[in-house]
N, C-alpha and C positions, 0 to 999 in steps of 0.2 A: 785539446787546445784550451778549453775553458777551465775555470777554477773548480777545485773540488769542494764538496760540501763543507769539509772541515775549515778551509780557508774562509768560506763565506759566512759560516757560523761565527767565527772569531770577529770578522769585520762587522757583521750585523750587531753583535753584542757590544762592540766598541761604539758604534753609531748610536745604538739604543741607550747605552749608559750616558752618552753625552746629552741626548734629548730628554732622557728620563729625569734629569736633574731640574728640568723646567717645572714651574708650578701647576700649569693647567694640563691635566691628563689628556683631554680631548684634542687640544692644540698640539700637544706633544706627539700624539699618534699621527696627526695630520702632517706635522713637520717631518717625522721619520719616514712616512710614506712618500712624501714629496722628494725627500733626499734620495731614496732608493730609486724612485722613478726617473729622476734626473741624472743621477751619478752612476747607476748600475746598468750595464747592458742587459737586454732582454734575457739572454741565456743565463746570466747570473741569477736573475729573479726567478726564472723557471726552475733552476736547480735548487734554490732555497725553498721554494714551495713544494717541490718533489720531496725534499727532505722532511719538511713539516708534515706532509700528508703521510709519508711512509713511517715516520717515527714518532709523530705527535710533537715534534720539535725538540728532540733530544739534543742537549747541549746549548740550546738557545735560552736566553733569559726570559723570565715571565713577561717582561715588558715587550720584548721583540715578538714573542708568540701572540700576545694580545693585540699588538699593533698590526701584525701581519694578517690576523684573522679579521679584525675590525675594518681594515682598509684593503682587503684582498682585491676588490674590483678596481682599485686605483693602482696598486703596486704590480699585480700580475699582468704581464704583457698580452697574454693570449686568453681569449674567452674559453672556458672549459666546455667541452661538449656536454649537452644535456643528457 
């Protein structure tokens, strides 16, 4: 039912490219995180993090990887088990 990682990577990179053009990197990461939290359903976000963890972010832009890691607690819908 859900989108596959390839589609999500493409979408995340497009969103990242839009936000990455802004001047303040910290604000840019926050804006990116907020967008994913508001616009992406939880399963999309889970799938993207599963890809990040499994592959180190293969196919994702440097900005997206950095923002996902910096803002994981905000973007990822489910707390990871300790």
